[in-house]
C-alpha positions in Angstrom: -38.7 -33.9 -43.9 -40.4 -37.1 -44.7 -44.0 -37.2 -44.6 -45.2 -39.6 -41.7 -47.4 -42.6 -42.9 -50.0 -43.8 -40.2 -50.7 -47.6 -40.6 -53.7 -48.8 -38.8 -53.3 -51.9 -37.0 -55.7 -54.8 -37.7 -55.3 -55.8 -33.8 -58.2 -54.2 -32.0 -58.2 -54.2 -28.0 -60.8 -53.6 -25.9 -59.6 -51.8 -23.2 -62.4 -52.1 -21.1 -62.1 -55.9 -20.7 -58.5 -56.8 -21.0 -57.8 -56.5 -17.2 -59.3 -58.5 -14.4 -60.7 -56.5 -11.2 -58.4 -56.2 -8.0 -58.9 -59.0 -5.6 -57.8 -58.4 -2.3 -55.6 -61.1 -0.7 -53.7 -61.6 2.9 -50.3 -62.1 1.6 -48.8 -62.1 5.2 -50.8 -65.4 5.9 -49.7 -66.9 2.6 -48.7 -70.7 2.7 -46.9 -72.3 -0.3 -47.0 -75.7 0.6 -49.7 -77.4 2.9 -48.8 -78.9 6.3 -50.0 -82.3 5.2 -47.7 -82.5 2.5 -46.7 -80.7 -0.8 -49.5 -78.9 -2.7 -50.4 -80.1 -6.3 -48.5 -77.0 -7.8 -45.3 -78.1 -6.2 -45.5 -81.3 -8.3 -46.3 -79.5 -11.4 -43.4 -77.0 -10.7 -41.1 -80.0 -10.4 -42.1 -81.6 -13.4 -41.7 -78.3 -15.3 -38.0 -78.0 -13.5 -37.2 -81.3 -14.8 -38.0 -80.6 -18.3 -36.2 -77.3 -18.0 -33.0 -78.8 -16.5 -32.9 -81.4 -19.2 -33.3 -78.7 -21.9 -30.4 -76.6 -20.1 -28.1 -79.5 -19.8 -28.6 -80.6 -23.4 -27.5 -77.0 -24.2 -24.6 -77.0 -22.0 -23.4 -80.3 -23.5 -23.7 -78.8 -26.8 -21.7 -75.8 -26.1 -18.9 -77.9 -24.4 -18.7 -80.0 -27.7 -19.0 -76.9 -29.6 -15.8 -75.4 -27.6 -13.8 -78.8 -28.0 -14.4 -78.7 -31.8 -13.1 -75.2 -31.8 -10.1 -76.0 -30.2 -9.5 -79.1 -32.3 -10.4 -77.7 -35.6 -10.8 -74.0 -35.6 -14.2 -74.3 -37.2 -17.5 -76.0 -36.4 -20.3 -77.1 -38.3 -24.0 -78.2 -37.1 -22.8 -81.8 -38.8 -19.8 -81.9 -36.8 -21.3 -81.1 -33.4 -24.4 -84.0 -34.3 -21.7 -86.6 -35.2 -19.2 -85.9 -32.4 -18.3 -88.9 -30.0 -16.2 -87.5 -26.8 -13.2 -89.4 -25.9 -13.2 -91.3 -22.6 -11.7 -88.2 -20.7 -14.4 -85.8 -22.0 -17.0 -88.2 -21.3 -15.6 -88.3 -17.7 -15.6 -84.2 -17.6 -19.2 -84.1 -18.9 -20.5 -86.4 -16.6 -18.8 -84.6 -13.6 -20.3 -81.3 -15.0 -23.7 -83.0 -15.4 -23.7 -84.4 -12.0 -22.7 -80.8 -10.5 -25.5 -79.4 -12.5 -28.0 -81.9 -11.2 -27.1 -81.5 -7.7 -27.1 -77.9 -7.6 -30.6 -77.9 -9.3 -32.5 -80.6 -7.7 -31.0 -81.0 -4.2 -33.1 -78.3 -2.7 -36.2 -80.6 -3.2 -34.7 -82.7 -0.8 -35.0 -80.2 1.8 -38.4 -79.8 3.6 -38.8 -76.4 5.1 -40.7 -76.4 8.3 -41.4 -72.6 8.6 -44.0 -71.2 6.6 -43.1 -68.2 4.3 -43.0 -64.9 6.2 -43.4 -66.7 9.8 -39.7 -66.1 10.7 -39.6 -62.5 9.8 -39.4 -60.2 12.8 -41.9 -57.4 12.0 -41.1 -54.3 14.4 -44.3 -52.5 13.5 -47.4 -53.8 15.7 -49.9 -52.5 13.0 -48.4 -55.0 10.4 -50.0 -58.6 11.1 -47.1 -61.4 10.8 -48.0 -64.7 9.1 -49.2 -67.4 11.3 
């Protein structure tokens, strides 16, 4: 049986200070957007979503080009992907796929909800406080 070697980590953790104390909250009364309009965090979330969407689309397009090159050549190099110019038919197909992706991702932002989170849930237990 091999001898176990114990290596002491250079990382030192102070277990007394790593956690925050528990803060009581009323999640049943939570409002994720204000009655007057969108909360500032929604704007930040949308900005992040735009960046994420752009990156996901870039990856989807690159995968589509990789698949096209594999079908045509049986092999793919990074240089082939970078220099590839889609045909008019491929451009139309990519545009249609992009438009579908954008619709799926961003159309929900067009819909403004009118019911606060949890307000429409039927709570049969009278000891549980319903939101709003």
